[in-house]
DSSP file (Angstrom, degrees, kcal/mol; ACC not computed):
  #  RESIDUE AA STRUCTURE BP1 BP2  ACC     N-H-->O    O-->H-N    N-H-->O    O-->H-N    TCO  KAPPA ALPHA  PHI   PSI    X-CA   Y-CA   Z-CA
    1    1 A M              0   0    0      0, 0.0     2,-0.3     0, 0.0     0, 0.0   0.000 360.0 360.0 360.0 127.8   10.4  108.3   74.4
    2    2 A T        -     0   0    0      1,-0.0     2,-1.0     0, 0.0     0, 0.0  -0.639 360.0-124.4 -90.5 147.2    9.1  107.0   71.1
    3    3 A N        -     0   0    0     -2,-0.3    -1,-0.0     3,-0.0     3,-0.0  -0.794  29.0-163.7 -91.4 105.1    8.1  103.4   70.6
    4    4 A Q        -     0   0    0     -2,-1.0     5,-0.0     1,-0.1     0, 0.0  -0.720  27.0-107.2 -89.4 135.2   10.2  102.3   67.7
    5    5 A P     >  -     0   0    0      0, 0.0     4,-1.5     0, 0.0     3,-0.4  -0.306  25.1-123.0 -61.2 147.6    9.0   99.1   66.1
    6    6 A R  H  > S+     0   0    0      1,-0.2     4,-2.3     2,-0.2     5,-0.2   0.831 107.6  59.4 -62.9 -33.7   11.3   96.1   66.8
    7    7 A T  H  > S+     0   0    0      1,-0.2     4,-2.3     2,-0.2    -1,-0.2   0.892 104.3  48.9 -66.3 -39.0   12.0   95.4   63.1
    8    8 A S  H  > S+     0   0    0     -3,-0.4     4,-2.5     2,-0.2    -1,-0.2   0.878 109.9  52.5 -69.3 -34.9   13.4   98.9   62.5
    9    9 A Y  H  X S+     0   0    0     -4,-1.5     4,-2.4     2,-0.2    -2,-0.2   0.935 111.9  45.2 -63.1 -46.0   15.7   98.6   65.5
   10   10 A L  H  X S+     0   0    0     -4,-2.3     4,-2.7     2,-0.2    -2,-0.2   0.874 111.6  53.5 -64.4 -37.5   17.0   95.2   64.2
   11   11 A Y  H  X S+     0   0    0     -4,-2.3     4,-2.7     2,-0.2    -2,-0.2   0.930 110.1  46.6 -63.8 -44.5   17.4   96.7   60.8
   12   12 A D  H  X S+     0   0    0     -4,-2.5     4,-2.2     2,-0.2    -2,-0.2   0.913 113.3  49.2 -62.7 -42.8   19.5   99.6   62.1
   13   13 A L  H  X S+     0   0    0     -4,-2.4     4,-1.9     1,-0.2    -2,-0.2   0.917 113.3  46.6 -62.2 -44.1   21.6   97.2   64.2
   14   14 A F  H  X S+     0   0    0     -4,-2.7     4,-2.4     1,-0.2    -2,-0.2   0.902 111.0  51.3 -66.3 -41.7   22.1   94.9   61.2
   15   15 A S  H  X S+     0   0    0     -4,-2.7     4,-2.2     1,-0.2    -1,-0.2   0.877 109.6  50.5 -66.1 -36.2   23.0   97.8   58.9
   16   16 A R  H  X S+     0   0    0     -4,-2.2     4,-2.3     2,-0.2    -1,-0.2   0.893 110.8  49.7 -66.1 -39.1   25.6   99.1   61.4
   17   17 A L  H  X S+     0   0    0     -4,-1.9     4,-2.4     2,-0.2    -2,-0.2   0.911 110.8  48.9 -64.8 -42.5   27.1   95.7   61.6
   18   18 A V  H  X S+     0   0    0     -4,-2.4     4,-2.6     2,-0.2    -2,-0.2   0.902 110.8  50.9 -63.9 -40.9   27.3   95.4   57.8
   19   19 A K  H  X S+     0   0    0     -4,-2.2     4,-2.5     2,-0.2    -2,-0.2   0.914 110.3  49.4 -63.4 -42.7   28.9   98.8   57.6
   20   20 A R  H  X S+     0   0    0     -4,-2.3     4,-2.3     2,-0.2    -2,-0.2   0.926 112.6  47.4 -61.5 -44.8   31.5   97.9   60.2
   21   21 A L  H  X S+     0   0    0     -4,-2.4     4,-2.5     2,-0.2     5,-0.2   0.907 112.2  48.9 -64.8 -41.4   32.4   94.6   58.4
   22   22 A S  H  X S+     0   0    0     -4,-2.6     4,-2.2     1,-0.2    -1,-0.2   0.901 111.9  49.2 -66.9 -38.4   32.6   96.3   55.0
   23   23 A D  H  X S+     0   0    0     -4,-2.5     4,-1.5     2,-0.2    -1,-0.2   0.894 111.0  51.4 -64.2 -38.8   34.9   99.0   56.5
   24   24 A Y  H  X S+     0   0    0     -4,-2.3     4,-0.7     1,-0.2    -2,-0.2   0.934 113.5  42.4 -63.7 -46.0   37.0   96.4   58.1
   25   25 A Y  H  < S+     0   0    0     -4,-2.5     3,-0.5     1,-0.2    -1,-0.2   0.821 111.8  54.6 -73.7 -29.5   37.5   94.4   54.8
   26   26 A K  H >< S+     0   0    0     -4,-2.2     3,-1.1     1,-0.2    -1,-0.2   0.800  98.5  64.4 -71.1 -27.3   38.0   97.5   52.7
   27   27 A S  H 3< S+     0   0    0     -4,-1.5    -1,-0.2     1,-0.2    -2,-0.2   0.797 104.2  45.9 -67.1 -27.0   40.9   98.6   55.0
   28   28 A G  T 3< S+     0   0    0     -4,-0.7    -1,-0.2    -3,-0.5    -2,-0.2   0.365  86.3 120.5 -96.2   5.4   42.9   95.6   54.0
   29   29 A K    <   -     0   0    0     -3,-1.1     2,-0.2    -4,-0.2    -3,-0.0  -0.373  65.5-114.6 -72.2 148.1   42.3   95.9   50.3
   30   30 A N        -     0   0    0      1,-0.1    -1,-0.1    -2,-0.1     2,-0.1  -0.526  26.1-126.1 -79.7 147.5   45.3   96.3   48.0
   31   31 A T     >  -     0   0    0     -2,-0.2     4,-2.1     1,-0.1     5,-0.2  -0.349  30.3-100.8 -83.0 172.1   45.7   99.5   46.0
   32   32 A D  H  > S+     0   0    0      1,-0.2     4,-2.4     2,-0.2     5,-0.2   0.862 124.1  55.4 -61.9 -35.3   46.1   99.5   42.2
   33   33 A K  H  > S+     0   0    0      2,-0.2     4,-2.1     1,-0.2    -1,-0.2   0.912 108.0  48.0 -64.5 -42.1   49.9  100.0   42.7
   34   34 A D  H  > S+     0   0    0      2,-0.2     4,-2.4     1,-0.2    -2,-0.2   0.898 111.8  49.6 -65.0 -40.8   50.1   96.9   44.9
   35   35 A I  H  X S+     0   0    0     -4,-2.1     4,-2.3     2,-0.2    -2,-0.2   0.912 111.3  48.6 -66.0 -42.4   48.1   94.8   42.4
   36   36 A K  H  X S+     0   0    0     -4,-2.4     4,-2.2     2,-0.2    -1,-0.2   0.883 110.9  51.6 -64.3 -37.8   50.3   96.0   39.5
   37   37 A H  H  X S+     0   0    0     -4,-2.1     4,-2.3     2,-0.2    -2,-0.2   0.924 110.4  47.9 -64.7 -44.6   53.4   95.2   41.5
   38   38 A K  H  X S+     0   0    0     -4,-2.4     4,-2.4     1,-0.2    -2,-0.2   0.898 112.0  49.9 -63.1 -40.6   52.1   91.6   42.2
   39   39 A L  H  X S+     0   0    0     -4,-2.3     4,-2.4     2,-0.2    -1,-0.2   0.888 109.9  51.1 -65.8 -38.2   51.2   91.1   38.6
   40   40 A R  H  X S+     0   0    0     -4,-2.2     4,-2.2     2,-0.2    -2,-0.2   0.925 111.4  47.0 -64.2 -44.4   54.7   92.3   37.5
   41   41 A V  H  X S+     0   0    0     -4,-2.3     4,-2.2     2,-0.2    -2,-0.2   0.905 112.4  50.4 -64.8 -40.9   56.4   89.9   39.9
   42   42 A T  H  X S+     0   0    0     -4,-2.4     4,-2.2     1,-0.2    -1,-0.2   0.904 110.7  49.4 -62.9 -41.3   54.2   87.0   38.7
   43   43 A E  H  X S+     0   0    0     -4,-2.4     4,-2.1     2,-0.2    -2,-0.2   0.883 110.0  50.8 -65.9 -38.5   55.0   87.8   35.1
   44   44 A E  H  X S+     0   0    0     -4,-2.2     4,-1.3     2,-0.2    -1,-0.2   0.879 110.3  49.6 -67.2 -37.2   58.7   87.9   35.8
   45   45 A L  H  <>S+     0   0    0     -4,-2.2     5,-2.1     2,-0.2     4,-0.5   0.887 109.6  51.8 -66.2 -38.6   58.4   84.5   37.5
   46   46 A R  H ><5S+     0   0    0     -4,-2.2     3,-1.1     1,-0.2    -2,-0.2   0.892 108.3  51.2 -64.6 -38.7   56.5   83.1   34.5
   47   47 A D  H 3<5S+     0   0    0     -4,-2.1    -1,-0.2     1,-0.2    -2,-0.2   0.798 103.7  59.7 -66.6 -27.6   59.3   84.4   32.3
   48   48 A A  T 3<5S-     0   0    0     -4,-1.3    28,-0.3    -5,-0.1    -1,-0.2   0.582 129.5 -95.0 -76.8  -9.4   61.8   82.6   34.5
   49   49 A G  T < 5S+     0   0    0     -3,-1.1    99,-0.2    -4,-0.5    -3,-0.2   0.537  70.9 151.9 111.0   8.8   60.1   79.3   33.8
   50   50 A F      < -     0   0    0     -5,-2.1    -1,-0.3    98,-0.1     2,-0.1  -0.483  32.7-144.7 -72.3 140.9   57.6   78.9   36.6
   51   51 A N     >  -     0   0    0     -2,-0.2     4,-1.8     1,-0.0     5,-0.2  -0.396  33.7 -90.9 -94.6-179.6   54.5   76.9   35.9
   52   52 A A  H  > S+     0   0    0      1,-0.2     4,-0.9     2,-0.2    -2,-0.0   0.862 125.2  51.4 -63.9 -37.0   51.0   77.5   37.3
   53   53 A L  H  4 S+     0   0    0      1,-0.2     3,-0.5     2,-0.2     4,-0.3   0.898 110.4  48.5 -67.1 -40.0   51.5   75.2   40.3
   54   54 A Q  H >4 S+     0   0    0      1,-0.2     3,-0.9     2,-0.2     6,-0.3   0.818 105.7  58.3 -70.2 -29.8   54.8   76.8   41.2
   55   55 A L  H 3< S+     0   0    0     -4,-1.8    -1,-0.2     1,-0.2    -2,-0.2   0.755 102.0  56.2 -69.6 -23.2   53.2   80.3   41.0
   56   56 A R  T 3< S+     0   0    0     -4,-0.9    -1,-0.2    -3,-0.5    -2,-0.2   0.533  81.7 113.7 -86.5  -6.4   50.7   79.3   43.6
   57   57 A N  S <> S-     0   0    0     -3,-0.9     4,-2.0    -4,-0.3     5,-0.2  -0.294  76.1-123.8 -61.8 149.8   53.3   78.3   46.2
   58   58 A T  H  > S+     0   0    0      1,-0.2     4,-1.9     2,-0.2     5,-0.1   0.879 111.9  55.6 -61.6 -38.2   53.4   80.5   49.3
   59   59 A E  H  > S+     0   0    0      1,-0.2     4,-0.9     2,-0.2    -1,-0.2   0.903 107.3  48.6 -63.3 -41.1   57.1   81.2   48.6
   60   60 A S  H >4 S+     0   0    0     -6,-0.3     3,-0.5     1,-0.2     4,-0.4   0.895 111.9  49.0 -66.4 -39.0   56.3   82.5   45.1
   61   61 A R  H >< S+     0   0    0     -4,-2.0     3,-0.7     1,-0.2     4,-0.4   0.803 104.8  59.5 -71.5 -28.1   53.5   84.7   46.4
   62   62 A R  H >X S+     0   0    0     -4,-1.9     3,-1.0     1,-0.2     4,-0.9   0.742  87.8  75.5 -70.6 -22.6   55.7   86.1   49.2
   63   63 A L  H XX S+     0   0    0     -4,-0.9     4,-2.8    -3,-0.5     3,-0.6   0.838  85.0  63.2 -59.9 -32.9   58.2   87.5   46.6
   64   64 A A  H <4 S+     0   0    0     -3,-0.7    -1,-0.3    -4,-0.4    -2,-0.2   0.844 105.0  46.4 -62.8 -32.2   55.9   90.4   45.7
   65   65 A G  H <4 S+     0   0    0     -3,-1.0    -1,-0.3    -4,-0.4    -2,-0.2   0.681 116.8  44.3 -80.9 -17.5   56.2   91.7   49.3
   66   66 A I  H << S+     0   0    0     -4,-0.9     2,-0.2    -3,-0.6    -2,-0.2   0.827  95.2  81.8 -94.5 -38.0   59.9   91.4   49.4
   67   67 A I  S  < S-     0   0    0     -4,-2.8   -26,-0.1    -5,-0.1     2,-0.0  -0.504  75.6-131.9 -77.7 135.8   60.9   92.7   46.0
   68   68 A E    >   -     0   0    0     -2,-0.2     3,-1.2     1,-0.1    -1,-0.1  -0.265  23.7-105.0 -80.8 170.4   61.2   96.5   45.7
   69   69 A D  T 3  S+     0   0    0      1,-0.3    -1,-0.1    -2,-0.0    -2,-0.1   0.852 120.0  45.7 -65.9 -35.5   59.7   98.6   42.9
   70   70 A N  T 3  S+     0   0    0      2,-0.0     2,-0.4     0, 0.0    -1,-0.3   0.194  98.5  91.2 -94.4  17.8   63.0   99.2   41.1
   71   71 A E    <   -     0   0    0     -3,-1.2     2,-0.4    21,-0.0    -4,-0.0  -0.905  56.5-165.7-115.2 140.3   64.1   95.5   41.4
   72   72 A H        -     0   0    0     -2,-0.4    21,-1.3   -28,-0.0     2,-0.5  -0.972  23.7-119.5-130.7 141.5   63.4   92.9   38.7
   73   73 A I  E     +A   92   0A   0     -2,-0.4    19,-0.3    19,-0.2     3,-0.1  -0.679  29.6 174.9 -79.6 121.3   63.6   89.1   38.8
   74   74 A M  E     -     0   0A   0     17,-2.7     2,-0.3    -2,-0.5    18,-0.2   0.793  68.2  -5.1 -95.6 -35.2   66.1   87.9   36.2
   75   75 A A  E     +A   91   0A   0     16,-1.8    16,-3.5    77,-0.0    -1,-0.4  -0.979  64.6 179.8-155.8 151.8   66.1   84.2   37.0
   76   76 A A  E     -A   90   0A   0    -28,-0.3     2,-0.4    -2,-0.3    14,-0.2  -0.993  10.6-156.5-155.0 151.3   64.5   82.0   39.6
   77   77 A I  E     -A   89   0A   0     12,-2.6    12,-2.3    -2,-0.3     2,-0.4  -0.977   1.3-162.3-130.8 147.3   64.3   78.3   40.6
   78   78 A C  E     +A   88   0A   0     -2,-0.4    67,-0.4    10,-0.2     2,-0.3  -0.992  34.0 129.0-128.2 121.5   61.7   76.4   42.6
   79   79 A G  E     -A   87   0A   0      8,-2.1     8,-2.9    -2,-0.4     2,-0.4  -0.850  52.2 -79.9-155.6-170.9   62.7   73.1   44.1
   80   80 A H  E     -AB  86 142A   0     62,-2.8    62,-2.9    -2,-0.3     6,-0.2  -0.845  29.2-147.6-107.9 138.7   62.8   70.9   47.1
   81   81 A T  E  >  -A   85   0A   0      4,-3.0     4,-0.7    -2,-0.4    60,-0.1  -0.595  31.5-107.9 -94.4 166.4   65.3   71.0   49.9
   82   82 A L  T  4 S+     0   0    0     58,-0.3    -1,-0.1    -2,-0.2    59,-0.0   0.901 108.4   5.9 -64.2 -43.2   66.3   67.8   51.7
   83   83 A L  T  4 S+     0   0    0      2,-0.1    -1,-0.2     1,-0.0    -3,-0.0   0.650 125.3  57.4-113.4 -20.8   64.5   68.6   55.0
   84   84 A N  T  4 S-     0   0    0      1,-0.3     2,-0.2    18,-0.0    -2,-0.1   0.386  86.9-135.0-104.5   3.2   62.5   71.7   54.5
   85   85 A G  E  <  +A   81   0A   0     -4,-0.7    -4,-3.0    15,-0.1    -1,-0.3  -0.565  65.3  11.6  83.2-144.4   60.2   71.0   51.6
   86   86 A V  E     +A   80   0A   0     -6,-0.2    15,-0.6    -2,-0.2     2,-0.3  -0.499  66.8 172.4 -78.4 137.1   59.6   73.5   48.8
   87   87 A S  E     -AC  79 100A   0     -8,-2.9    -8,-2.1    -2,-0.2     2,-0.4  -0.950  19.5-146.2-138.8 159.7   61.9   76.6   48.5
   88   88 A V  E     -AC  78  99A   0     11,-2.3    11,-2.8    -2,-0.3     2,-0.5  -0.992   5.4-167.8-128.6 134.6   62.4   79.4   46.0
   89   89 A I  E     -AC  77  98A   0    -12,-2.3   -12,-2.6    -2,-0.4     2,-0.5  -0.990  13.0-171.6-119.1 121.6   65.7   81.1   45.1
   90   90 A A  E     -AC  76  97A   0      7,-2.8     7,-3.0    -2,-0.5     2,-0.6  -0.953  12.1-154.5-117.7 129.1   65.2   84.3   43.0
   91   91 A A  E     -AC  75  96A   0    -16,-3.5   -17,-2.7    -2,-0.5   -16,-1.8  -0.903  20.3-178.9-102.0 117.0   68.0   86.2   41.4
   92   92 A T  E     -A   73   0A   0      3,-3.1   -19,-0.2    -2,-0.6   -21,-0.0  -0.399  46.3 -94.6-102.0-176.9   67.2   89.9   40.9
   93   93 A N  S    S+     0   0    0    -21,-1.3   -20,-0.1     1,-0.2     3,-0.1   0.578 124.3  30.2 -75.6  -7.1   69.2   92.6   39.3
   94   94 A K  S    S-     0   0    0      1,-0.3    19,-0.4   -22,-0.2     2,-0.3   0.682 126.1  -9.0-118.5 -31.0   70.4   93.6   42.8
   95   95 A R        -     0   0    0     17,-0.2    -3,-3.1    18,-0.1     2,-0.4  -0.928  60.7-104.5-158.7 174.3   70.5   90.5   45.0
   96   96 A V  E     -CD  91 111A   0     15,-2.9    15,-2.9    -2,-0.3     2,-0.5  -0.967  32.0-158.8-114.6 132.3   69.6   86.8   45.4
   97   97 A I  E     -CD  90 110A   0     -7,-3.0    -7,-2.8    -2,-0.4     2,-0.5  -0.945   5.7-164.7-117.8 128.8   66.7   85.9   47.7
   98   98 A Y  E     -CD  89 109A   0     11,-3.0    11,-2.3    -2,-0.5     2,-0.4  -0.957  12.6-176.1-111.3 126.5   66.1   82.5   49.3
   99   99 A I  E     +CD  88 108A   0    -11,-2.8   -11,-2.3    -2,-0.5     2,-0.4  -0.985  12.3 169.0-128.5 132.5   62.6   81.8   50.7
  100  100 A N  E     -CD  87 107A   0      7,-2.2     7,-3.4    -2,-0.4     2,-0.4  -0.981  14.9-163.2-139.0 129.2   61.4   78.8   52.6
  101  101 A H  E     + D   0 106A   0    -15,-0.6     2,-0.2    -2,-0.4     5,-0.2  -0.940  12.7 168.6-120.4 133.1   58.0   78.8   54.3
  102  102 A H        -     0   0    0      3,-2.9    -2,-0.0    -2,-0.4   -18,-0.0  -0.730  51.8 -88.5-125.5-179.7   56.6   76.5   57.0
  103  103 A L  S    S+     0   0    0     -2,-0.2     3,-0.1     1,-0.2    -1,-0.0   0.917 121.7   9.8 -60.1 -46.8   53.5   76.7   59.2
  104  104 A F  S    S+     0   0    0      1,-0.1     2,-0.4    -3,-0.0    -1,-0.2   0.492 125.2  56.2-113.4  -5.5   55.2   78.6   62.0
  105  105 A T        -     0   0    0      2,-0.0    -3,-2.9     0, 0.0     2,-0.4  -0.966  53.9-165.1-132.5 146.3   58.5   79.6   60.6
  106  106 A D  E     -D  101   0A   0     -2,-0.4     2,-0.5    -5,-0.2    -5,-0.2  -0.988   8.6-155.4-123.9 137.6   59.8   81.5   57.5
  107  107 A T  E     +D  100   0A   0     -7,-3.4    -7,-2.2    -2,-0.4     2,-0.4  -0.968  17.6 172.0-113.5 121.0   63.3   81.5   56.3
  108  108 A L  E     +D   99   0A   0     -2,-0.5     2,-0.4    -9,-0.2    -9,-0.2  -0.967   2.8 176.3-131.0 114.5   64.4   84.5   54.2
  109  109 A D  E     -D   98   0A   0    -11,-2.3   -11,-3.0    -2,-0.4     2,-0.4  -0.957  11.5-160.3-119.3 138.4   68.0   84.9   53.3
  110  110 A E  E     -D   97   0A   0     -2,-0.4     2,-0.4   -13,-0.2   -13,-0.2  -0.966   8.2-172.2-118.3 133.5   69.4   87.7   51.1
  111  111 A F  E     -D   96   0A   0    -15,-2.9   -15,-2.9    -2,-0.4     2,-0.2  -0.970  15.4-143.6-122.8 136.4   72.7   87.4   49.3
  112  112 A N    >>  -     0   0    0     -2,-0.4     3,-0.8   -17,-0.2     4,-0.5  -0.641  33.0-111.0 -88.5 162.7   74.6   90.1   47.4
  113  113 A Y  T 34 S+     0   0    0    -19,-0.4     3,-0.4     1,-0.3    -1,-0.1   0.721 114.3  62.2 -70.3 -20.8   76.5   88.9   44.4
  114  114 A I  T 34 S+     0   0    0      1,-0.2    -1,-0.3    51,-0.0    52,-0.0   0.844 100.2  54.1 -71.8 -32.2   79.9   89.5   45.9
  115  115 A S  T <4 S+     0   0    0     -3,-0.8    20,-1.4    19,-0.1     2,-0.6   0.630  85.8  95.6 -78.6 -12.1   79.2   87.0   48.7
  116  116 A I  E  <  -E  134   0B   0     -4,-0.5    18,-0.3    -3,-0.4     3,-0.1  -0.695  51.1-176.3 -82.4 120.0   78.3   84.2   46.2
  117  117 A S  E     -     0   0B   0     16,-1.7     2,-0.3    -2,-0.6    17,-0.2   0.677  57.6 -42.1 -92.1 -18.3   81.5   82.1   45.7
  118  118 A G  E     -E  133   0B   0     15,-1.5    15,-2.6     2,-0.0     2,-0.4  -0.967  45.3-122.6 172.3 175.6   80.1   79.7   43.1
  119  119 A I  E     -E  132   0B   0     -2,-0.3     2,-0.3    13,-0.2    13,-0.2  -0.996  19.7-171.2-143.2 136.4   77.3   77.6   41.8
  120  120 A S  E     -E  131   0B   0     11,-2.8    11,-3.2    -2,-0.4     2,-0.3  -0.933   6.4-178.2-128.0 153.7   77.3   73.9   41.0
  121  121 A Y  E     -E  130   0B   0     -2,-0.3     2,-0.3     9,-0.2     9,-0.2  -0.977   9.7-171.2-147.9 157.5   74.7   71.8   39.4
  122  122 A S  E     -E  129   0B   0      7,-2.2     7,-2.8    -2,-0.3     2,-0.4  -0.975  12.0-147.0-145.9 157.1   73.9   68.2   38.3
  123  123 A T  E     -E  128   0B   0     -2,-0.3     2,-0.3     5,-0.2     5,-0.2  -0.975  12.9-179.2-129.1 141.9   71.2   66.6   36.3
  124  124 A N  E >   -E  127   0B   0      3,-2.3     3,-0.9    -2,-0.4     2,-0.5  -0.772  67.7 -53.3-138.9  92.4   69.6   63.2   36.5
  125  125 A G  T 3  S-     0   0    0     -2,-0.3     0, 0.0     1,-0.2     0, 0.0  -0.673 120.0 -10.1  80.9-123.2   67.0   62.7   33.8
  126  126 A F  T 3  S+     0   0    0     -2,-0.5    20,-0.6    -3,-0.1     2,-0.2   0.749 123.2  65.3 -84.0 -25.7   64.4   65.4   33.6
  127  127 A F  E <   -EF 124 145B   0     -3,-0.9    -3,-2.3    18,-0.1     2,-0.3  -0.667  64.6-147.8-108.6 156.5   65.3   67.3   36.8
  128  128 A W  E     -EF 123 144B   0     16,-2.4    16,-2.2    -2,-0.2     2,-0.4  -0.742   5.4-145.1-114.5 161.8   68.3   69.2   38.0
  129  129 A S  E     -E  122   0B   0     -7,-2.8    -7,-2.2    -2,-0.3     2,-0.4  -1.000  19.0-168.6-126.0 129.1   69.9   69.8   41.4
  130  130 A V  E     -EF 121 141B   0     11,-2.5    11,-2.7    -2,-0.4     2,-0.5  -0.968   7.0-169.1-124.2 132.3   71.5   73.2   42.0
  131  131 A T  E     -EF 120 140B   0    -11,-3.2   -11,-2.8    -2,-0.4     2,-0.6  -0.986   6.9-158.9-121.0 124.3   73.8   74.2   44.9
  132  132 A M  E     -EF 119 139B   0      7,-2.7     7,-2.1    -2,-0.5     2,-0.4  -0.912  11.7-153.5-103.1 120.2   74.6   77.9   45.5
  133  133 A H  E     +E  118   0B   0    -15,-2.6   -16,-1.7    -2,-0.6   -15,-1.5  -0.780  28.0 147.2 -96.8 133.2   77.8   78.3   47.5
  134  134 A S  E >   -E  116   0B   0     -2,-0.4     3,-1.2   -18,-0.3   -18,-0.2  -0.934  61.4 -95.4-152.4 175.1   78.3   81.5   49.6
  135  135 A G  T 3  S+     0   0    0    -20,-1.4     3,-0.1    -2,-0.3   -19,-0.1   0.719 121.3  57.9 -68.1 -21.7   79.8   82.8   52.8
  136  136 A L  T 3  S-     0   0    0      1,-0.4    -1,-0.2   -21,-0.2     2,-0.2   0.439 124.2 -84.3 -87.7  -0.6   76.4   82.3   54.6
  137  137 A G    <   -     0   0    0     -3,-1.2    -1,-0.4     2,-0.0     2,-0.3  -0.464  53.9 -60.3 118.7 167.7   76.3   78.6   53.7
  138  138 A D        -     0   0    0     -5,-0.2     2,-0.5    -2,-0.2    -5,-0.2  -0.640  37.1-157.4 -88.2 143.1   75.3   76.4   50.8
  139  139 A R  E     -F  132   0B   0     -7,-2.1    -7,-2.7    -2,-0.3     2,-0.5  -0.978  13.4-172.1-120.4 116.7   71.7   76.4   49.5
  140  140 A T  E     -F  131   0B   0     -2,-0.5     2,-0.4    -9,-0.2   -58,-0.3  -0.933   6.4-176.3-115.4 129.1   70.8   73.2   47.7
  141  141 A L  E     -F  130   0B   0    -11,-2.7   -11,-2.5    -2,-0.5     2,-0.3  -0.973   7.9-166.5-120.5 138.8   67.5   72.7   45.7
  142  142 A E  E     +B   80   0B   0    -62,-2.9   -62,-2.8    -2,-0.4   -13,-0.2  -0.767  61.0  36.5-119.9 166.1   66.6   69.5   44.1
  143  143 A R  E    S+     0   0B   0    -15,-0.4     2,-0.4    -2,-0.3    -1,-0.2   0.946  75.1 162.6  56.8  54.5   64.0   68.4   41.5
  144  144 A I  E     -F  128   0B   0    -16,-2.2   -16,-2.4    -3,-0.2    -1,-0.2  -0.823  44.1-107.6-103.1 141.0   64.2   71.6   39.5
  145  145 A R  E  >  -F  127   0B   0    -67,-0.4     4,-2.3    -2,-0.4     3,-0.2  -0.412  27.4-124.0 -65.3 143.5   62.9   71.9   36.0
  146  146 A G  H  > S+     0   0    0    -20,-0.6     4,-2.5     1,-0.2     5,-0.2   0.839 107.1  56.2 -61.1 -37.5   65.6   72.1   33.4
  147  147 A V  H  > S+     0   0    0      1,-0.2     4,-1.7     2,-0.2    -1,-0.2   0.924 111.4  43.5 -62.4 -44.7   64.5   75.4   31.9
  148  148 A Q  H  > S+     0   0    0    -99,-0.2     4,-2.6    -3,-0.2     5,-0.2   0.929 114.2  50.1 -65.4 -45.2   64.6   77.2   35.3
  149  149 A A  H  X S+     0   0    0     -4,-2.3     4,-2.9     1,-0.2     5,-0.3   0.907 109.6  49.7 -64.4 -43.3   68.0   75.7   36.2
  150  150 A K  H  X S+     0   0    0     -4,-2.5     4,-2.2     1,-0.2    -1,-0.2   0.926 114.3  44.7 -61.6 -45.0   69.7   76.6   33.0
  151  151 A K  H  X S+     0   0    0     -4,-1.7     4,-2.1    -5,-0.2    -2,-0.2   0.916 116.0  46.8 -66.1 -42.6   68.6   80.2   33.1
  152  152 A F  H  X S+     0   0    0     -4,-2.6     4,-2.6     2,-0.2     5,-0.2   0.943 114.1  45.8 -65.8 -49.1   69.4   80.5   36.8
  153  153 A V  H  X S+     0   0    0     -4,-2.9     4,-2.6     1,-0.2     5,-0.2   0.910 113.8  50.1 -62.4 -42.6   72.9   78.9   36.6
  154  154 A G  H  X S+     0   0    0     -4,-2.2     4,-2.0    -5,-0.3    -1,-0.2   0.901 112.4  46.8 -61.8 -41.7   73.7   81.0   33.5
  155  155 A Y  H  X S+     0   0    0     -4,-2.1     4,-1.9     2,-0.2    -2,-0.2   0.933 114.4  45.8 -68.5 -45.5   72.7   84.2   35.1
  156  156 A I  H  X S+     0   0    0     -4,-2.6     4,-2.6     1,-0.2     5,-0.2   0.920 113.8  49.3 -64.6 -43.3   74.5   83.6   38.4
  157  157 A E  H  X S+     0   0    0     -4,-2.6     4,-2.1    -5,-0.2     5,-0.3   0.898 109.4  52.0 -63.2 -39.6   77.7   82.5   36.6
  158  158 A S  H  X S+     0   0    0     -4,-2.0     4,-2.1    -5,-0.2    -1,-0.2   0.894 113.2  44.3 -65.4 -37.7   77.6   85.5   34.3
  159  159 A L  H  X S+     0   0    0     -4,-1.9     4,-1.9     2,-0.2    -2,-0.2   0.887 113.7  49.1 -74.4 -37.7   77.4   87.9   37.3
  160  160 A C  H  < S+     0   0    0     -4,-2.6    -2,-0.2    -5,-0.2    -1,-0.2   0.843 116.8  42.4 -71.0 -31.3   80.0   86.1   39.3
  161  161 A I  H  < S+     0   0    0     -4,-2.1    -2,-0.2    -5,-0.2    -1,-0.2   0.885 116.3  47.4 -79.3 -39.8   82.5   86.1   36.4
  162  162 A D  H  < S+     0   0    0     -4,-2.1    -2,-0.2    -5,-0.3    -3,-0.2   0.816 101.0  71.5 -73.7 -30.8   81.8   89.6   35.3
  163  163 A R  S  < S-     0   0    0     -4,-1.9     2,-0.1    -5,-0.2    -1,-0.0  -0.760  80.2-134.2 -92.8 125.5   82.0   91.3   38.7
  164  164 A P        -     0   0    0      0, 0.0     2,-0.3     0, 0.0    -2,-0.1  -0.449  26.8-107.5 -73.0 148.4   85.5   91.5   40.2
  165  165 A Y        -     0   0    0     -2,-0.1     2,-0.5    -5,-0.0   -51,-0.0  -0.582  29.2-143.5 -77.4 135.8   85.8   90.6   43.9
  166  166 A E              0   0    0     -2,-0.3    -1,-0.0     1,-0.1     0, 0.0  -0.857 360.0 360.0-102.3 132.7   86.4   93.5   46.2
  167  167 A I              0   0    0     -2,-0.5    -1,-0.1     0, 0.0    -2,-0.0   0.383 360.0 360.0-112.8 360.0   88.7   93.0   49.2
């Protein structure tokens, strides 16, 4: 048995710990494809009228994990619900996604355009209130920026009018 100095033993122990930690943190890193996807979703939200504060919301950041690669955000709104705080409704080229995040619960609803029966809106000063009516219930957001609301309402109305109802 060789007598190894105590410092080299501690150094080996420390280097093994550092290697384990680096391997652990590298295992959760995003790939280039994931990063590009998140940047694309963020850019589409910015085109929909989101500001920097709205892009930092948990709901906005969750959209990157929900939206598929061949799906694009055409319009989106970020506002407050009466009881649940901040929510996001995003209209993509395939579906409408409603997201609300709390500490222990997440609400995620997906609507196809056939199930949306209408959309109503009102304005009071600078902010808008938008209600989306569907078979799954109404979703109302308040205190929405006018740019977002106009684009969202226009997009939903154009799809609901252009697509015939299937029975």
